[in-house]
mmCIF entry with sequence, helices, sheets and N, C-alpha, C, O atoms, coordinates in Angstrom:
data_MODEL
# 
_entry.id   MODEL 
# 
_entity.id                         1 
_entity.type                       polymer 
_entity.pdbx_number_of_molecules   1 
# 
_entity_poly.entity_id                      1 
_entity_poly.type                           'polypeptide(L)' 
_entity_poly.nstd_linkage                   no 
_entity_poly.nstd_monomer                   no 
_entity_poly.pdbx_seq_one_letter_code       MAFNVLIVEDQPIIAMGLEDAVEALGHHSIGVARNRAEATLLAATADMALVDV 
_entity_poly.pdbx_seq_one_letter_code_can   MAFNVLIVEDQPIIAMGLEDAVEALGHHSIGVARNRAEATLLAATADMALVDV 
_entity_poly.pdbx_strand_id                 A 
# 
loop_
_entity_poly_seq.entity_id 
_entity_poly_seq.num 
_entity_poly_seq.mon_id 
_entity_poly_seq.hetero 
1 1  MET n 
1 2  ALA n 
1 3  PHE n 
1 4  ASN n 
1 5  VAL n 
1 6  LEU n 
1 7  ILE n 
1 8  VAL n 
1 9  GLU n 
1 10 ASP n 
1 11 GLN n 
1 12 PRO n 
1 13 ILE n 
1 14 ILE n 
1 15 ALA n 
1 16 MET n 
1 17 GLY n 
1 18 LEU n 
1 19 GLU n 
1 20 ASP n 
1 21 ALA n 
1 22 VAL n 
1 23 GLU n 
1 24 ALA n 
1 25 LEU n 
1 26 GLY n 
1 27 HIS n 
1 28 HIS n 
1 29 SER n 
1 30 ILE n 
1 31 GLY n 
1 32 VAL n 
1 33 ALA n 
1 34 ARG n 
1 35 ASN n 
1 36 ARG n 
1 37 ALA n 
1 38 GLU n 
1 39 ALA n 
1 40 THR n 
1 41 LEU n 
1 42 LEU n 
1 43 ALA n 
1 44 ALA n 
1 45 THR n 
1 46 ALA n 
1 47 ASP n 
1 48 MET n 
1 49 ALA n 
1 50 LEU n 
1 51 VAL n 
1 52 ASP n 
1 53 VAL n 
# 
_struct_asym.id          A 
_struct_asym.entity_id   1 
# 
loop_
_struct_conf.conf_type_id 
_struct_conf.id 
_struct_conf.pdbx_PDB_helix_id 
_struct_conf.beg_label_comp_id 
_struct_conf.beg_label_asym_id 
_struct_conf.beg_label_seq_id 
_struct_conf.pdbx_beg_PDB_ins_code 
_struct_conf.end_label_comp_id 
_struct_conf.end_label_asym_id 
_struct_conf.end_label_seq_id 
_struct_conf.pdbx_end_PDB_ins_code 
_struct_conf.beg_auth_comp_id 
_struct_conf.beg_auth_asym_id 
_struct_conf.beg_auth_seq_id 
_struct_conf.end_auth_comp_id 
_struct_conf.end_auth_asym_id 
_struct_conf.end_auth_seq_id 
_struct_conf.pdbx_PDB_helix_class 
_struct_conf.details 
_struct_conf.pdbx_PDB_helix_length 
HELX_P HELX_P1 AA1 PRO A 12 ? ALA A 24 ? PRO A 12 ALA A 24 1 ? 13 
HELX_P HELX_P2 AA2 ARG A 36 ? LEU A 42 ? ARG A 36 LEU A 42 1 ? 7  
HELX_P HELX_P3 AA3 ALA A 43 ? THR A 45 ? ALA A 43 THR A 45 5 ? 3  
# 
_struct_conf_type.id          HELX_P 
_struct_conf_type.criteria    ? 
_struct_conf_type.reference   ? 
# 
_struct_sheet.id               AA1 
_struct_sheet.type             ? 
_struct_sheet.number_strands   3 
_struct_sheet.details          ? 
# 
loop_
_struct_sheet_order.sheet_id 
_struct_sheet_order.range_id_1 
_struct_sheet_order.range_id_2 
_struct_sheet_order.offset 
_struct_sheet_order.sense 
AA1 1 2 ? parallel 
AA1 2 3 ? parallel 
# 
loop_
_struct_sheet_range.sheet_id 
_struct_sheet_range.id 
_struct_sheet_range.beg_label_comp_id 
_struct_sheet_range.beg_label_asym_id 
_struct_sheet_range.beg_label_seq_id 
_struct_sheet_range.pdbx_beg_PDB_ins_code 
_struct_sheet_range.end_label_comp_id 
_struct_sheet_range.end_label_asym_id 
_struct_sheet_range.end_label_seq_id 
_struct_sheet_range.pdbx_end_PDB_ins_code 
_struct_sheet_range.beg_auth_comp_id 
_struct_sheet_range.beg_auth_asym_id 
_struct_sheet_range.beg_auth_seq_id 
_struct_sheet_range.end_auth_comp_id 
_struct_sheet_range.end_auth_asym_id 
_struct_sheet_range.end_auth_seq_id 
AA1 1 HIS A 28 ? ALA A 33 ? HIS A 28 ALA A 33 
AA1 2 ASN A 4  ? VAL A 8  ? ASN A 4  VAL A 8  
AA1 3 MET A 48 ? VAL A 51 ? MET A 48 VAL A 51 
# 
loop_
_atom_site.group_PDB 
_atom_site.id 
_atom_site.type_symbol 
_atom_site.label_atom_id 
_atom_site.label_alt_id 
_atom_site.label_comp_id 
_atom_site.label_asym_id 
_atom_site.label_entity_id 
_atom_site.label_seq_id 
_atom_site.pdbx_PDB_ins_code 
_atom_site.Cartn_x 
_atom_site.Cartn_y 
_atom_site.Cartn_z 
_atom_site.occupancy 
_atom_site.B_iso_or_equiv 
_atom_site.pdbx_formal_charge 
_atom_site.auth_seq_id 
_atom_site.auth_comp_id 
_atom_site.auth_asym_id 
_atom_site.auth_atom_id 
_atom_site.pdbx_PDB_model_num 
ATOM 1   N N  . MET A 1 1  ? -88.102 -51.198 -48.601 1.00 0.00 ? 1  MET A N  1 
ATOM 2   C CA . MET A 1 1  ? -86.987 -50.289 -48.773 1.00 0.00 ? 1  MET A CA 1 
ATOM 3   C C  . MET A 1 1  ? -86.783 -49.497 -47.480 1.00 0.00 ? 1  MET A C  1 
ATOM 4   O O  . MET A 1 1  ? -87.720 -48.890 -46.962 1.00 0.00 ? 1  MET A O  1 
ATOM 5   N N  . ALA A 1 2  ? -85.587 -49.509 -46.980 1.00 0.00 ? 2  ALA A N  1 
ATOM 6   C CA . ALA A 1 2  ? -85.263 -48.790 -45.745 1.00 0.00 ? 2  ALA A CA 1 
ATOM 7   C C  . ALA A 1 2  ? -84.704 -47.408 -46.076 1.00 0.00 ? 2  ALA A C  1 
ATOM 8   O O  . ALA A 1 2  ? -83.965 -47.233 -47.045 1.00 0.00 ? 2  ALA A O  1 
ATOM 9   N N  . PHE A 1 3  ? -85.071 -46.444 -45.257 1.00 0.00 ? 3  PHE A N  1 
ATOM 10  C CA . PHE A 1 3  ? -84.614 -45.071 -45.432 1.00 0.00 ? 3  PHE A CA 1 
ATOM 11  C C  . PHE A 1 3  ? -83.674 -44.665 -44.307 1.00 0.00 ? 3  PHE A C  1 
ATOM 12  O O  . PHE A 1 3  ? -83.762 -45.186 -43.194 1.00 0.00 ? 3  PHE A O  1 
ATOM 13  N N  . ASN A 1 4  ? -82.779 -43.738 -44.601 1.00 0.00 ? 4  ASN A N  1 
ATOM 14  C CA . ASN A 1 4  ? -81.940 -43.097 -43.590 1.00 0.00 ? 4  ASN A CA 1 
ATOM 15  C C  . ASN A 1 4  ? -82.713 -41.888 -43.085 1.00 0.00 ? 4  ASN A C  1 
ATOM 16  O O  . ASN A 1 4  ? -82.991 -40.959 -43.844 1.00 0.00 ? 4  ASN A O  1 
ATOM 17  N N  . VAL A 1 5  ? -83.061 -41.900 -41.797 1.00 0.00 ? 5  VAL A N  1 
ATOM 18  C CA . VAL A 1 5  ? -83.953 -40.891 -41.241 1.00 0.00 ? 5  VAL A CA 1 
ATOM 19  C C  . VAL A 1 5  ? -83.208 -40.013 -40.246 1.00 0.00 ? 5  VAL A C  1 
ATOM 20  O O  . VAL A 1 5  ? -82.549 -40.504 -39.330 1.00 0.00 ? 5  VAL A O  1 
ATOM 21  N N  . LEU A 1 6  ? -83.326 -38.719 -40.444 1.00 0.00 ? 6  LEU A N  1 
ATOM 22  C CA . LEU A 1 6  ? -82.796 -37.732 -39.506 1.00 0.00 ? 6  LEU A CA 1 
ATOM 23  C C  . LEU A 1 6  ? -83.933 -37.305 -38.596 1.00 0.00 ? 6  LEU A C  1 
ATOM 24  O O  . LEU A 1 6  ? -85.024 -36.989 -39.071 1.00 0.00 ? 6  LEU A O  1 
ATOM 25  N N  . ILE A 1 7  ? -83.691 -37.294 -37.301 1.00 0.00 ? 7  ILE A N  1 
ATOM 26  C CA . ILE A 1 7  ? -84.686 -36.853 -36.326 1.00 0.00 ? 7  ILE A CA 1 
ATOM 27  C C  . ILE A 1 7  ? -84.229 -35.521 -35.756 1.00 0.00 ? 7  ILE A C  1 
ATOM 28  O O  . ILE A 1 7  ? -83.120 -35.404 -35.235 1.00 0.00 ? 7  ILE A O  1 
ATOM 29  N N  . VAL A 1 8  ? -85.097 -34.514 -35.858 1.00 0.00 ? 8  VAL A N  1 
ATOM 30  C CA . VAL A 1 8  ? -84.798 -33.194 -35.306 1.00 0.00 ? 8  VAL A CA 1 
ATOM 31  C C  . VAL A 1 8  ? -85.786 -32.960 -34.168 1.00 0.00 ? 8  VAL A C  1 
ATOM 32  O O  . VAL A 1 8  ? -86.965 -32.691 -34.398 1.00 0.00 ? 8  VAL A O  1 
ATOM 33  N N  . GLU A 1 9  ? -85.293 -33.064 -32.952 1.00 0.00 ? 9  GLU A N  1 
ATOM 34  C CA . GLU A 1 9  ? -86.138 -32.969 -31.757 1.00 0.00 ? 9  GLU A CA 1 
ATOM 35  C C  . GLU A 1 9  ? -85.281 -32.512 -30.588 1.00 0.00 ? 9  GLU A C  1 
ATOM 36  O O  . GLU A 1 9  ? -84.208 -33.066 -30.352 1.00 0.00 ? 9  GLU A O  1 
ATOM 37  N N  . ASP A 1 10 ? -85.747 -31.505 -29.855 1.00 0.00 ? 10 ASP A N  1 
ATOM 38  C CA . ASP A 1 10 ? -84.949 -30.972 -28.752 1.00 0.00 ? 10 ASP A CA 1 
ATOM 39  C C  . ASP A 1 10 ? -85.232 -31.634 -27.408 1.00 0.00 ? 10 ASP A C  1 
ATOM 40  O O  . ASP A 1 10 ? -84.498 -31.397 -26.448 1.00 0.00 ? 10 ASP A O  1 
ATOM 41  N N  . GLN A 1 11 ? -86.274 -32.454 -27.313 1.00 0.00 ? 11 GLN A N  1 
ATOM 42  C CA . GLN A 1 11 ? -86.579 -33.141 -26.062 1.00 0.00 ? 11 GLN A CA 1 
ATOM 43  C C  . GLN A 1 11 ? -86.055 -34.580 -26.137 1.00 0.00 ? 11 GLN A C  1 
ATOM 44  O O  . GLN A 1 11 ? -86.539 -35.371 -26.946 1.00 0.00 ? 11 GLN A O  1 
ATOM 45  N N  . PRO A 1 12 ? -85.077 -34.919 -25.305 1.00 0.00 ? 12 PRO A N  1 
ATOM 46  C CA . PRO A 1 12 ? -84.416 -36.227 -25.395 1.00 0.00 ? 12 PRO A CA 1 
ATOM 47  C C  . PRO A 1 12 ? -85.352 -37.433 -25.302 1.00 0.00 ? 12 PRO A C  1 
ATOM 48  O O  . PRO A 1 12 ? -85.171 -38.399 -26.042 1.00 0.00 ? 12 PRO A O  1 
ATOM 49  N N  . ILE A 1 13 ? -86.336 -37.401 -24.424 1.00 0.00 ? 13 ILE A N  1 
ATOM 50  C CA . ILE A 1 13 ? -87.238 -38.552 -24.266 1.00 0.00 ? 13 ILE A CA 1 
ATOM 51  C C  . ILE A 1 13 ? -88.038 -38.782 -25.546 1.00 0.00 ? 13 ILE A C  1 
ATOM 52  O O  . ILE A 1 13 ? -88.197 -39.920 -25.988 1.00 0.00 ? 13 ILE A O  1 
ATOM 53  N N  . ILE A 1 14 ? -88.535 -37.713 -26.132 1.00 0.00 ? 14 ILE A N  1 
ATOM 54  C CA . ILE A 1 14 ? -89.297 -37.832 -27.381 1.00 0.00 ? 14 ILE A CA 1 
ATOM 55  C C  . ILE A 1 14 ? -88.388 -38.296 -28.510 1.00 0.00 ? 14 ILE A C  1 
ATOM 56  O O  . ILE A 1 14 ? -88.785 -39.130 -29.324 1.00 0.00 ? 14 ILE A O  1 
ATOM 57  N N  . ALA A 1 15 ? -87.177 -37.763 -28.565 1.00 0.00 ? 15 ALA A N  1 
ATOM 58  C CA . ALA A 1 15 ? -86.220 -38.165 -29.598 1.00 0.00 ? 15 ALA A CA 1 
ATOM 59  C C  . ALA A 1 15 ? -85.915 -39.656 -29.508 1.00 0.00 ? 15 ALA A C  1 
ATOM 60  O O  . ALA A 1 15 ? -85.834 -40.336 -30.531 1.00 0.00 ? 15 ALA A O  1 
ATOM 61  N N  . MET A 1 16 ? -85.745 -40.167 -28.292 1.00 0.00 ? 16 MET A N  1 
ATOM 62  C CA . MET A 1 16 ? -85.467 -41.598 -28.126 1.00 0.00 ? 16 MET A CA 1 
ATOM 63  C C  . MET A 1 16 ? -86.647 -42.434 -28.607 1.00 0.00 ? 16 MET A C  1 
ATOM 64  O O  . MET A 1 16 ? -86.454 -43.461 -29.259 1.00 0.00 ? 16 MET A O  1 
ATOM 65  N N  . GLY A 1 17 ? -87.864 -42.005 -28.294 1.00 0.00 ? 17 GLY A N  1 
ATOM 66  C CA . GLY A 1 17 ? -89.051 -42.722 -28.746 1.00 0.00 ? 17 GLY A CA 1 
ATOM 67  C C  . GLY A 1 17 ? -89.173 -42.733 -30.257 1.00 0.00 ? 17 GLY A C  1 
ATOM 68  O O  . GLY A 1 17 ? -89.508 -43.757 -30.853 1.00 0.00 ? 17 GLY A O  1 
ATOM 69  N N  . LEU A 1 18 ? -88.901 -41.595 -30.875 1.00 0.00 ? 18 LEU A N  1 
ATOM 70  C CA . LEU A 1 18 ? -88.944 -41.524 -32.334 1.00 0.00 ? 18 LEU A CA 1 
ATOM 71  C C  . LEU A 1 18 ? -87.876 -42.408 -32.961 1.00 0.00 ? 18 LEU A C  1 
ATOM 72  O O  . LEU A 1 18 ? -88.123 -43.080 -33.963 1.00 0.00 ? 18 LEU A O  1 
ATOM 73  N N  . GLU A 1 19 ? -86.694 -42.402 -32.369 1.00 0.00 ? 19 GLU A N  1 
ATOM 74  C CA . GLU A 1 19 ? -85.603 -43.231 -32.884 1.00 0.00 ? 19 GLU A CA 1 
ATOM 75  C C  . GLU A 1 19 ? -85.970 -44.713 -32.792 1.00 0.00 ? 19 GLU A C  1 
ATOM 76  O O  . GLU A 1 19 ? -85.723 -45.475 -33.728 1.00 0.00 ? 19 GLU A O  1 
ATOM 77  N N  . ASP A 1 20 ? -86.557 -45.120 -31.668 1.00 0.00 ? 20 ASP A N  1 
ATOM 78  C CA . ASP A 1 20 ? -87.000 -46.510 -31.512 1.00 0.00 ? 20 ASP A CA 1 
ATOM 79  C C  . ASP A 1 20 ? -88.060 -46.868 -32.552 1.00 0.00 ? 20 ASP A C  1 
ATOM 80  O O  . ASP A 1 20 ? -88.021 -47.952 -33.134 1.00 0.00 ? 20 ASP A O  1 
ATOM 81  N N  . ALA A 1 21 ? -89.005 -45.958 -32.783 1.00 0.00 ? 21 ALA A N  1 
ATOM 82  C CA . ALA A 1 21 ? -90.076 -46.216 -33.747 1.00 0.00 ? 21 ALA A CA 1 
ATOM 83  C C  . ALA A 1 21 ? -89.531 -46.335 -35.166 1.00 0.00 ? 21 ALA A C  1 
ATOM 84  O O  . ALA A 1 21 ? -89.942 -47.218 -35.919 1.00 0.00 ? 21 ALA A O  1 
ATOM 85  N N  . VAL A 1 22 ? -88.617 -45.460 -35.527 1.00 0.00 ? 22 VAL A N  1 
ATOM 86  C CA . VAL A 1 22 ? -88.010 -45.491 -36.862 1.00 0.00 ? 22 VAL A CA 1 
ATOM 87  C C  . VAL A 1 22 ? -87.312 -46.830 -37.083 1.00 0.00 ? 22 VAL A C  1 
ATOM 88  O O  . VAL A 1 22 ? -87.478 -47.453 -38.132 1.00 0.00 ? 22 VAL A O  1 
ATOM 89  N N  . GLU A 1 23 ? -86.539 -47.269 -36.108 1.00 0.00 ? 23 GLU A N  1 
ATOM 90  C CA . GLU A 1 23 ? -85.802 -48.525 -36.248 1.00 0.00 ? 23 GLU A CA 1 
ATOM 91  C C  . GLU A 1 23 ? -86.728 -49.733 -36.204 1.00 0.00 ? 23 GLU A C  1 
ATOM 92  O O  . GLU A 1 23 ? -86.473 -50.727 -36.885 1.00 0.00 ? 23 GLU A O  1 
ATOM 93  N N  . ALA A 1 24 ? -87.801 -49.666 -35.415 1.00 0.00 ? 24 ALA A N  1 
ATOM 94  C CA . ALA A 1 24 ? -88.764 -50.768 -35.359 1.00 0.00 ? 24 ALA A CA 1 
ATOM 95  C C  . ALA A 1 24 ? -89.483 -50.947 -36.697 1.00 0.00 ? 24 ALA A C  1 
ATOM 96  O O  . ALA A 1 24 ? -89.922 -52.047 -37.032 1.00 0.00 ? 24 ALA A O  1 
ATOM 97  N N  . LEU A 1 25 ? -89.595 -49.870 -37.448 1.00 0.00 ? 25 LEU A N  1 
ATOM 98  C CA . LEU A 1 25 ? -90.228 -49.933 -38.768 1.00 0.00 ? 25 LEU A CA 1 
ATOM 99  C C  . LEU A 1 25 ? -89.255 -50.365 -39.865 1.00 0.00 ? 25 LEU A C  1 
ATOM 100 O O  . LEU A 1 25 ? -89.623 -50.429 -41.038 1.00 0.00 ? 25 LEU A O  1 
ATOM 101 N N  . GLY A 1 26 ? -88.009 -50.661 -39.476 1.00 0.00 ? 26 GLY A N  1 
ATOM 102 C CA . GLY A 1 26 ? -87.037 -51.176 -40.432 1.00 0.00 ? 26 GLY A CA 1 
ATOM 103 C C  . GLY A 1 26 ? -86.169 -50.132 -41.097 1.00 0.00 ? 26 GLY A C  1 
ATOM 104 O O  . GLY A 1 26 ? -85.454 -50.438 -42.051 1.00 0.00 ? 26 GLY A O  1 
ATOM 105 N N  . HIS A 1 27 ? -86.217 -48.905 -40.609 1.00 0.00 ? 27 HIS A N  1 
ATOM 106 C CA . HIS A 1 27 ? -85.400 -47.835 -41.172 1.00 0.00 ? 27 HIS A CA 1 
ATOM 107 C C  . HIS A 1 27 ? -84.185 -47.596 -40.284 1.00 0.00 ? 27 HIS A C  1 
ATOM 108 O O  . HIS A 1 27 ? -84.078 -48.165 -39.197 1.00 0.00 ? 27 HIS A O  1 
ATOM 109 N N  . HIS A 1 28 ? -83.280 -46.759 -40.750 1.00 0.00 ? 28 HIS A N  1 
ATOM 110 C CA . HIS A 1 28 ? -82.048 -46.473 -40.013 1.00 0.00 ? 28 HIS A CA 1 
ATOM 111 C C  . HIS A 1 28 ? -82.051 -45.018 -39.556 1.00 0.00 ? 28 HIS A C  1 
ATOM 112 O O  . HIS A 1 28 ? -82.218 -44.106 -40.366 1.00 0.00 ? 28 HIS A O  1 
ATOM 113 N N  . SER A 1 29 ? -81.868 -44.809 -38.260 1.00 0.00 ? 29 SER A N  1 
ATOM 114 C CA . SER A 1 29 ? -81.753 -43.447 -37.735 1.00 0.00 ? 29 SER A CA 1 
ATOM 115 C C  . SER A 1 29 ? -80.306 -43.002 -37.899 1.00 0.00 ? 29 SER A C  1 
ATOM 116 O O  . SER A 1 29 ? -79.396 -43.623 -37.350 1.00 0.00 ? 29 SER A O  1 
ATOM 117 N N  . ILE A 1 30 ? -80.093 -41.927 -38.654 1.00 0.00 ? 30 ILE A N  1 
ATOM 118 C CA . ILE A 1 30 ? -78.721 -41.443 -38.848 1.00 0.00 ? 30 ILE A CA 1 
ATOM 119 C C  . ILE A 1 30 ? -78.288 -40.526 -37.719 1.00 0.00 ? 30 ILE A C  1 
ATOM 120 O O  . ILE A 1 30 ? -77.123 -40.137 -37.635 1.00 0.00 ? 30 ILE A O  1 
ATOM 121 N N  . GLY A 1 31 ? -79.235 -40.181 -36.847 1.00 0.00 ? 31 GLY A N  1 
ATOM 122 C CA . GLY A 1 31 ? -78.893 -39.357 -35.698 1.00 0.00 ? 31 GLY A CA 1 
ATOM 123 C C  . GLY A 1 31 ? -80.028 -38.450 -35.282 1.00 0.00 ? 31 GLY A C  1 
ATOM 124 O O  . GLY A 1 31 ? -81.029 -38.293 -35.981 1.00 0.00 ? 31 GLY A O  1 
ATOM 125 N N  . VAL A 1 32 ? -79.834 -37.856 -34.112 1.00 0.00 ? 32 VAL A N  1 
ATOM 126 C CA . VAL A 1 32 ? -80.800 -36.913 -33.563 1.00 0.00 ? 32 VAL A CA 1 
ATOM 127 C C  . VAL A 1 32 ? -80.130 -35.556 -33.480 1.00 0.00 ? 32 VAL A C  1 
ATOM 128 O O  . VAL A 1 32 ? -79.065 -35.410 -32.880 1.00 0.00 ? 32 VAL A O  1 
ATOM 129 N N  . ALA A 1 33 ? -80.761 -34.571 -34.086 1.00 0.00 ? 33 ALA A N  1 
ATOM 130 C CA . ALA A 1 33 ? -80.270 -33.195 -34.017 1.00 0.00 ? 33 ALA A CA 1 
ATOM 131 C C  . ALA A 1 33 ? -81.172 -32.420 -33.066 1.00 0.00 ? 33 ALA A C  1 
ATOM 132 O O  . ALA A 1 33 ? -82.393 -32.580 -33.089 1.00 0.00 ? 33 ALA A O  1 
ATOM 133 N N  . ARG A 1 34 ? -80.576 -31.586 -32.237 1.00 0.00 ? 34 ARG A N  1 
ATOM 134 C CA . ARG A 1 34 ? -81.353 -30.799 -31.277 1.00 0.00 ? 34 ARG A CA 1 
ATOM 135 C C  . ARG A 1 34 ? -81.695 -29.406 -31.791 1.00 0.00 ? 34 ARG A C  1 
ATOM 136 O O  . ARG A 1 34 ? -82.535 -28.716 -31.214 1.00 0.00 ? 34 ARG A O  1 
ATOM 137 N N  . ASN A 1 35 ? -81.043 -28.993 -32.879 1.00 0.00 ? 35 ASN A N  1 
ATOM 138 C CA . ASN A 1 35 ? -81.283 -27.648 -33.411 1.00 0.00 ? 35 ASN A CA 1 
ATOM 139 C C  . ASN A 1 35 ? -80.944 -27.614 -34.903 1.00 0.00 ? 35 ASN A C  1 
ATOM 140 O O  . ASN A 1 35 ? -80.502 -28.608 -35.479 1.00 0.00 ? 35 ASN A O  1 
ATOM 141 N N  . ARG A 1 36 ? -81.161 -26.451 -35.509 1.00 0.00 ? 36 ARG A N  1 
ATOM 142 C CA . ARG A 1 36 ? -80.943 -26.322 -36.954 1.00 0.00 ? 36 ARG A CA 1 
ATOM 143 C C  . ARG A 1 36 ? -79.488 -26.555 -37.347 1.00 0.00 ? 36 ARG A C  1 
ATOM 144 O O  . ARG A 1 36 ? -79.218 -27.176 -38.375 1.00 0.00 ? 36 ARG A O  1 
ATOM 145 N N  . ALA A 1 37 ? -78.554 -26.067 -36.546 1.00 0.00 ? 37 ALA A N  1 
ATOM 146 C CA . ALA A 1 37 ? -77.135 -26.235 -36.878 1.00 0.00 ? 37 ALA A CA 1 
ATOM 147 C C  . ALA A 1 37 ? -76.752 -27.714 -36.921 1.00 0.00 ? 37 ALA A C  1 
ATOM 148 O O  . ALA A 1 37 ? -76.069 -28.156 -37.845 1.00 0.00 ? 37 ALA A O  1 
ATOM 149 N N  . GLU A 1 38 ? -77.190 -28.473 -35.926 1.00 0.00 ? 38 GLU A N  1 
ATOM 150 C CA . GLU A 1 38 ? -76.897 -29.910 -35.912 1.00 0.00 ? 38 GLU A CA 1 
ATOM 151 C C  . GLU A 1 38 ? -77.599 -30.618 -37.073 1.00 0.00 ? 38 GLU A C  1 
ATOM 152 O O  . GLU A 1 38 ? -77.027 -31.512 -37.697 1.00 0.00 ? 38 GLU A O  1 
ATOM 153 N N  . ALA A 1 39 ? -78.826 -30.222 -37.356 1.00 0.00 ? 39 ALA A N  1 
ATOM 154 C CA . ALA A 1 39 ? -79.576 -30.842 -38.454 1.00 0.00 ? 39 ALA A CA 1 
ATOM 155 C C  . ALA A 1 39 ? -78.893 -30.597 -39.794 1.00 0.00 ? 39 ALA A C  1 
ATOM 156 O O  . ALA A 1 39 ? -78.856 -31.481 -40.649 1.00 0.00 ? 39 ALA A O  1 
ATOM 157 N N  . THR A 1 40 ? -78.358 -29.407 -39.972 1.00 0.00 ? 40 THR A N  1 
ATOM 158 C CA . THR A 1 40 ? -77.678 -29.071 -41.219 1.00 0.00 ? 40 THR A CA 1 
ATOM 159 C C  . THR A 1 40 ? -76.469 -29.972 -41.450 1.00 0.00 ? 40 THR A C  1 
ATOM 160 O O  . THR A 1 40 ? -76.198 -30.374 -42.581 1.00 0.00 ? 40 THR A O  1 
ATOM 161 N N  . LEU A 1 41 ? -75.750 -30.286 -40.387 1.00 0.00 ? 41 LEU A N  1 
ATOM 162 C CA . LEU A 1 41 ? -74.573 -31.151 -40.511 1.00 0.00 ? 41 LEU A CA 1 
ATOM 163 C C  . LEU A 1 41 ? -74.947 -32.582 -40.903 1.00 0.00 ? 41 LEU A C  1 
ATOM 164 O O  . LEU A 1 41 ? -74.203 -33.242 -41.629 1.00 0.00 ? 41 LEU A O  1 
ATOM 165 N N  . LEU A 1 42 ? -76.081 -33.055 -40.430 1.00 0.00 ? 42 LEU A N  1 
ATOM 166 C CA . LEU A 1 42 ? -76.489 -34.437 -40.683 1.00 0.00 ? 42 LEU A CA 1 
ATOM 167 C C  . LEU A 1 42 ? -77.359 -34.604 -41.928 1.00 0.00 ? 42 LEU A C  1 
ATOM 168 O O  . LEU A 1 42 ? -77.513 -35.719 -42.426 1.00 0.00 ? 42 LEU A O  1 
ATOM 169 N N  . ALA A 1 43 ? -77.918 -33.529 -42.426 1.00 0.00 ? 43 ALA A N  1 
ATOM 170 C CA . ALA A 1 43 ? -78.927 -33.609 -43.489 1.00 0.00 ? 43 ALA A CA 1 
ATOM 171 C C  . ALA A 1 43 ? -78.416 -34.201 -44.798 1.00 0.00 ? 43 ALA A C  1 
ATOM 172 O O  . ALA A 1 43 ? -79.198 -34.782 -45.550 1.00 0.00 ? 43 ALA A O  1 
ATOM 173 N N  . ALA A 1 44 ? -77.146 -34.070 -45.082 1.00 0.00 ? 44 ALA A N  1 
ATOM 174 C CA . ALA A 1 44 ? -76.613 -34.529 -46.370 1.00 0.00 ? 44 ALA A CA 1 
ATOM 175 C C  . ALA A 1 44 ? -76.801 -36.028 -46.592 1.00 0.00 ? 44 ALA A C  1 
ATOM 176 O O  . ALA A 1 44 ? -76.922 -36.466 -47.736 1.00 0.00 ? 44 ALA A O  1 
ATOM 177 N N  . THR A 1 45 ? -76.827 -36.814 -45.531 1.00 0.00 ? 45 THR A N  1 
ATOM 178 C CA . THR A 1 45 ? -76.951 -38.266 -45.684 1.00 0.00 ? 45 THR A CA 1 
ATOM 179 C C  . THR A 1 45 ? -78.365 -38.776 -45.423 1.00 0.00 ? 45 THR A C  1 
ATOM 180 O O  . THR A 1 45 ? -78.596 -39.985 -45.451 1.00 0.00 ? 45 THR A O  1 
ATOM 181 N N  . ALA A 1 46 ? -79.307 -37.881 -45.173 1.00 0.00 ? 46 ALA A N  1 
ATOM 182 C CA . ALA A 1 46 ? -80.679 -38.289 -44.850 1.00 0.00 ? 46 ALA A CA 1 
ATOM 183 C C  . ALA A 1 46 ? -81.525 -38.449 -46.107 1.00 0.00 ? 46 ALA A C  1 
ATOM 184 O O  . ALA A 1 46 ? -81.423 -37.667 -47.053 1.00 0.00 ? 46 ALA A O  1 
ATOM 185 N N  . ASP A 1 47 ? -82.368 -39.489 -46.093 1.00 0.00 ? 47 ASP A N  1 
ATOM 186 C CA . ASP A 1 47 ? -83.375 -39.662 -47.134 1.00 0.00 ? 47 ASP A CA 1 
ATOM 187 C C  . ASP A 1 47 ? -84.654 -38.918 -46.752 1.00 0.00 ? 47 ASP A C  1 
ATOM 188 O O  . ASP A 1 47 ? -85.398 -38.454 -47.615 1.00 0.00 ? 47 ASP A O  1 
ATOM 189 N N  . MET A 1 48 ? -84.895 -38.815 -45.454 1.00 0.00 ? 48 MET A N  1 
ATOM 190 C CA . MET A 1 48 ? -86.062 -38.102 -44.948 1.00 0.00 ? 48 MET A CA 1 
ATOM 191 C C  . MET A 1 48 ? -85.766 -37.613 -43.543 1.00 0.00 ? 48 MET A C  1 
ATOM 192 O O  . MET A 1 48 ? -84.803 -38.046 -42.910 1.00 0.00 ? 48 MET A O  1 
ATOM 193 N N  . ALA A 1 49 ? -86.607 -36.701 -43.062 1.00 0.00 ? 49 ALA A N  1 
ATOM 194 C CA . ALA A 1 49 ? -86.417 -36.150 -41.723 1.00 0.00 ? 49 ALA A CA 1 
ATOM 195 C C  . ALA A 1 49 ? -87.747 -36.067 -40.994 1.00 0.00 ? 49 ALA A C  1 
ATOM 196 O O  . ALA A 1 49 ? -88.781 -35.753 -41.584 1.00 0.00 ? 49 ALA A O  1 
ATOM 197 N N  . LEU A 1 50 ? -87.699 -36.353 -39.704 1.00 0.00 ? 50 LEU A N  1 
ATOM 198 C CA . LEU A 1 50 ? -88.825 -36.103 -38.806 1.00 0.00 ? 50 LEU A CA 1 
ATOM 199 C C  . LEU A 1 50 ? -88.434 -34.863 -38.020 1.00 0.00 ? 50 LEU A C  1 
ATOM 200 O O  . LEU A 1 50 ? -87.448 -34.876 -37.283 1.00 0.00 ? 50 LEU A O  1 
ATOM 201 N N  . VAL A 1 51 ? -89.208 -33.787 -38.174 1.00 0.00 ? 51 VAL A N  1 
ATOM 202 C CA . VAL A 1 51 ? -88.804 -32.492 -37.627 1.00 0.00 ? 51 VAL A CA 1 
ATOM 203 C C  . VAL A 1 51 ? -89.872 -31.943 -36.695 1.00 0.00 ? 51 VAL A C  1 
ATOM 204 O O  . VAL A 1 51 ? -91.044 -31.852 -37.059 1.00 0.00 ? 51 VAL A O  1 
ATOM 205 N N  . ASP A 1 52 ? -89.457 -31.582 -35.501 1.00 0.00 ? 52 ASP A N  1 
ATOM 206 C CA . ASP A 1 52 ? -90.309 -30.880 -34.543 1.00 0.00 ? 52 ASP A CA 1 
ATOM 207 C C  . ASP A 1 52 ? -90.125 -29.391 -34.801 1.00 0.00 ? 52 ASP A C  1 
ATOM 208 O O  . ASP A 1 52 ? -89.020 -28.867 -34.666 1.00 0.00 ? 52 ASP A O  1 
ATOM 209 N N  . VAL A 1 53 ? -91.202 -28.709 -35.171 1.00 0.00 ? 53 VAL A N  1 
ATOM 210 C CA . VAL A 1 53 ? -91.077 -27.276 -35.487 1.00 0.00 ? 53 VAL A CA 1 
ATOM 211 C C  . VAL A 1 53 ? -91.531 -26.396 -34.349 1.00 0.00 ? 53 VAL A C  1 
ATOM 212 O O  . VAL A 1 53 ? -91.487 -25.171 -34.460 1.00 0.00 ? 53 VAL A O  1 
# 
C-alpha cells in the first residue's frame, strides 16, 4: 500500500534526499513544505508526514 507523504524540512538538500527515499520505497511525495504555513496548505491530502522539528 502506497501512502501520500508530506515532507516538512527547511534544508533543501535534506528535503530532496527524503523525497527520493520516500519514492524509492514506493510511496508518493505530495510536496515539500519549508514551514508550518506551507505544511498546513498541503496537509489535507497527506496520509503521513515526515517532519523536522
